[in-house]
N, C-alpha and C positions, 0 to 999 in steps of 0.2 A: 067285477074285471074279470074275465074268462079266460084260463090257459091259452086260447088263439090270438086274442088281442096280445097288440102291440102298442106300446109308446114310443120308443125308439129300435131304428132294427140293430141288429148285432149282438144287443143284452137279452137276457134272457132272466125275465122277468119273475122268475118263480124260486129265487137264491133264500126264500121264504123265511127265515129263521135270522137268518144274519147279518139283521141292518146295522148300519156302519155306527161308532158311536155317534150321540149329536152333536153335528158340527155347530160352528162359532156364527151364528145370526148376522147375515150384513146388513149394514144400513140400507141397502139400498133393496133388500129383500133378494137379490140374487143368489143362485146356489153355482156361481164360478169360484173355482181356486187354483191359485197359483202352483206348482210343482212342491213348493218348496212348503205350503199349505197346508198339501196334500200329504207330504212327508211325513213330516213334522205329526197331523193328527193321523196316520194310519203306524207306523214309530218303522216305516220301508225305507229305504233311502231313495234319492235321487237317481240314480244309478240306475238301482233293483226298478224301480220306476218306468221310466227308458228303458228298459230290456226287457218290460214285459210287452210293453207297444211294441216295441221292435220283432219280438220273436212271436206276436199274435194273441196271447193272451190278453190284453185291453183290449176290446174295441180302438176306435180314431178317435182319439182325443180331438176335442175341440180348441180351434187356435184364436189368439185375438187376432185383431188386426197388426201388430206387429209379430207375431207369428209365437207368443208365450202360450202352453198348452194353458186349456182351463177346465178345470173337471169338473165334474155335477157332482150331486146327492146318489145318482144313479151310480155313477163310476165306484163313488165309496164303497156304495154299497157290493157293486162285483170285487172291488176290490178286498172287502170282510169274505166274502165268498171265497174266491182264490186262497183269502189266508187262512182257512176251514179246510179246504181242497188240501192245504199244503201241510196241514194237521193233521190228515189223516197218512201220511207218506205217498200220495199220489206221486207218482212221476210228472216232471213238469213237461214232458215229453204228454203224457195224456190229458194233464189238464189244457193242454195247447191245444188238444186234440179236443176236449169236452167245450172248451172256444170255439172253436172252428164252429165247429156241429149246430151252437148256438146261432151262429150268425145266420148257417144255411135254411134256418127257420124250423120249423114245427113239423115238417115232417123226419127231422133226424130223433123227436122225443123217445123212438126205441133203442135209437143208439146211445143216447144219454144217459138211458135210463140203465143199460148195460155196463156200462160205464160206471156208471154210480153203484151200481149191484155189485160187481165185481168189487170195488174198493169198502164195499159196508163192507164182505165179507174176510175181506184183509185187516181192518182194523177189528173187528170181529176177533179175529186170531189173536191177533194182538193183545186185547183186550182179554183175552185169556188165556198167555202166556204171563201178563203183567197179575194177573186175576194168581197164575201159582206163582210165583214170583216174591208177592204181597205176603203170601201165607208163611215160604219157607221166611222171609224176612220178621212177619209175626211170632214164629216159630223160635225163632235166635232171640229177640227181644223177650220175650217170656224167661227161655231160658237163663238169659244174662240176669233178666231182673230177680228168678230167686232163686238163681247162685249166691252162697254167700261170699263176702268182701272178704279181701286181703287182712284186712284188717279182722275180723271173726271169726278165722280162721286160727288165729294165735290162740 
């Protein structure tokens, strides 16, 4: 499949290595999950899943004939990607903007890329800060490892 082909409108199928954990196979072979199953599977609360849908971070979720949400494996993959974006520290407004760009179609690739590049730069800065912090911690740990204990000073 090429980047311009779409299986389901509104989902970015270029989520890459963000595949969700393996779902529990259903006896009927369908990939339809209730909101409770998705909450248990992802660790997100039911409230958070509804909120993601309400603010536009999730595509429209299919409903059963009784009105219950029915998530698919593609929805789980999207949630996994959103989880990665959350770990980057990306603002919710930027994640919603990204989701909106995905829904608008392939002509937004440049804007999506720019948003992800800015996020990447922020992540790299934070990694550098964490590396500096780790260096200080390692120095202190080594200092205390080499220091004589109280019983050795007596």
